[in-house]
C-alpha positions as CSV (number, residue, x, y, z in Angstrom):
1,M,-8.1,-0.3,-15.4
2,E,-8.5,3.4,-15.0
3,R,-4.9,3.8,-16.4
4,Q,-3.7,6.3,-13.8
5,E,-0.2,7.6,-14.5
6,D,1.0,6.3,-11.1
7,R,-0.4,2.8,-11.6
8,C,1.8,-0.3,-11.1
9,K,2.9,-0.9,-14.7
10,E,4.6,-4.2,-13.7
11,V,1.3,-5.6,-12.5
12,E,-0.4,-4.3,-15.6
13,E,2.2,-6.1,-17.8
14,V,1.7,-9.4,-16.0
15,V,-2.1,-9.2,-16.3
16,V,-2.0,-8.2,-20.0
17,D,0.3,-11.1,-20.6
18,M,-1.9,-13.6,-18.8
19,A,-5.1,-12.3,-20.5
20,G,-3.3,-12.5,-23.9
21,R,-2.4,-16.2,-23.2
22,L,-6.0,-16.9,-22.3
23,F,-7.3,-15.3,-25.5
24,E,-4.9,-17.4,-27.5
25,E,-5.6,-20.7,-25.7
26,T,-9.4,-20.2,-26.1
27,E,-8.8,-19.3,-29.8
28,V,-10.3,-15.9,-29.5
29,V,-7.3,-14.7,-31.4
30,G,-4.4,-16.5,-33.2
31,I,-1.1,-17.5,-31.5
32,G,1.0,-14.4,-31.0
33,E,-1.9,-12.0,-31.1
34,G,-3.2,-12.3,-27.6
35,K,-1.1,-9.7,-25.8
36,K,-1.9,-7.1,-28.4
37,F,-5.6,-7.9,-28.2
38,A,-5.6,-7.7,-24.4
39,Q,-3.7,-4.4,-24.4
40,G,-6.3,-3.0,-26.9
41,I,-9.2,-4.0,-24.6
42,L,-7.4,-2.2,-21.8
43,D,-6.5,0.9,-23.8
44,N,-9.9,1.5,-25.3
45,K,-11.6,1.1,-21.8
46,D,-13.6,-2.0,-22.7
47,A,-12.2,-3.7,-19.7
48,L,-13.2,-0.9,-17.4
49,R,-16.7,-0.8,-18.9
50,K,-17.1,-4.6,-18.4
51,F,-15.8,-4.4,-14.9
52,W,-18.6,-1.9,-14.0
53,E,-21.2,-3.9,-15.9
54,I,-20.3,-6.9,-13.7
55,A,-20.2,-4.8,-10.5
56,F,-23.7,-3.3,-11.2
57,A,-25.0,-6.8,-11.9
58,Q,-23.7,-7.8,-8.4
59,G,-25.3,-4.9,-6.7
60,A,-23.0,-1.9,-7.1
61,T,-25.1,1.4,-7.1
62,K,-22.6,3.8,-8.6
63,E,-19.2,4.0,-10.2
64,I,-16.4,5.2,-8.1
65,H,-12.9,6.2,-9.0
66,S,-9.9,4.6,-7.2
67,S,-8.9,7.9,-5.8
68,E,-12.2,8.0,-3.9
69,I,-11.2,4.9,-1.9
70,K,-9.8,5.8,1.5
71,I,-7.3,3.5,3.2
72,S,-8.2,2.9,6.8
C-alpha cells in the first residue's frame, strides 16, 4: 500500500482486481467500475490510511514503513 517502486506489481494487480469485484458484487459501484474504484483508493492512499486506522484500533502504537522491517 506504500506504493514503493520495487513493489510486486503482479500481486498488486491481483488484489486490485479482487477488490474491484467485491465492490461490484456488493453494489458499491456499478458493474465494470470496480477495478477503477479500487485502484483509486490505492492511488490516493485511502487504503493505507484505513490500514493504519485498523492497526491502531488493534493496539499498534506507531506507523512504520516497510523498509524499517528487518528480515531475521
